C-alpha positions as CSV (number, residue, x, y, z in Angstrom):
1,X,82.9,98.3,97.4
2,X,84.3,101.1,99.5
3,X,87.3,101.7,101.6
4,X,88.9,104.7,103.4
5,X,92.4,106.0,103.1
6,X,94.2,106.3,106.5
7,X,96.3,109.2,107.7
8,X,99.3,107.3,106.4
9,X,97.9,107.0,102.9
10,X,97.0,103.3,103.4
11,X,93.9,101.7,102.2
12,X,92.3,98.3,103.0
13,X,91.6,96.3,99.9
14,X,88.3,94.5,100.3
15,X,88.5,90.7,100.8
16,X,86.5,90.1,97.6
17,X,89.2,91.9,95.6
18,X,92.1,90.3,97.4
19,X,90.6,86.8,96.8
20,X,89.8,87.4,93.1
21,X,93.3,88.8,92.3
22,X,95.2,86.4,94.7
23,X,96.6,89.3,96.7
24,X,98.6,88.1,99.6
25,X,100.7,90.1,102.1
26,X,103.8,91.3,100.2
27,X,102.1,91.0,96.7
28,X,103.1,94.0,94.5
29,X,100.2,96.1,93.1
30,X,100.2,98.7,90.4
31,X,98.1,101.9,90.2
32,X,97.2,103.3,86.8
33,X,95.7,106.7,86.5
34,X,92.8,106.8,84.1
35,X,90.6,109.6,82.9
36,X,87.7,108.1,84.8
37,X,89.6,107.3,88.0
38,X,92.4,104.9,89.0
39,X,92.9,101.2,88.2
40,X,94.4,98.9,90.7
41,X,95.9,95.7,89.4
42,X,98.1,92.9,90.7
43,X,101.7,93.6,90.0
44,X,104.4,91.2,89.2
45,X,107.9,90.7,90.4
46,X,109.3,89.2,87.3
47,X,110.5,91.2,84.3
48,X,109.2,88.9,81.5
49,X,106.0,90.2,79.8
50,X,104.4,86.7,80.0
51,X,104.1,87.1,83.8
52,X,101.4,89.7,83.3
53,X,99.3,87.3,81.1
54,X,100.0,84.3,83.3
55,X,98.6,86.0,86.4
56,X,95.3,86.6,84.6
57,X,94.6,83.0,83.5
58,X,91.8,81.2,85.2
59,X,92.4,77.5,84.4
60,X,89.9,74.9,85.2
61,X,92.5,72.1,85.3
62,X,96.2,71.6,86.2
63,X,98.8,73.6,84.2
64,X,100.6,70.3,83.3
65,X,97.5,68.9,81.7
66,X,97.0,72.1,79.6
67,X,100.6,72.0,78.5
68,X,100.5,68.3,77.6
69,X,97.4,69.0,75.5
70,X,99.2,71.8,73.7
71,X,102.6,70.2,73.2
72,X,101.9,66.5,73.5
73,X,102.8,64.3,76.4
74,X,106.1,64.7,78.1
75,X,108.7,62.0,77.6
76,X,108.8,59.5,80.4
77,X,112.0,59.2,82.4
78,X,113.8,55.8,82.4
């Protein structure tokens, strides 16, 4: 995939990348300089390190279902 930097230093992120990373208008992104080039990754607005991991999860079922399986069912409210 290719894009071009504008005179203002802006670049259009290809739709395939935006969809895969869930990049919406206003989503923070991070650039990391590497020896072989630059890495673009979805940023996070929270300060907790778990936020980085959570954004990369690809769950095939609802989060509540996964948590119930890990912790057991939630108590019912009376």
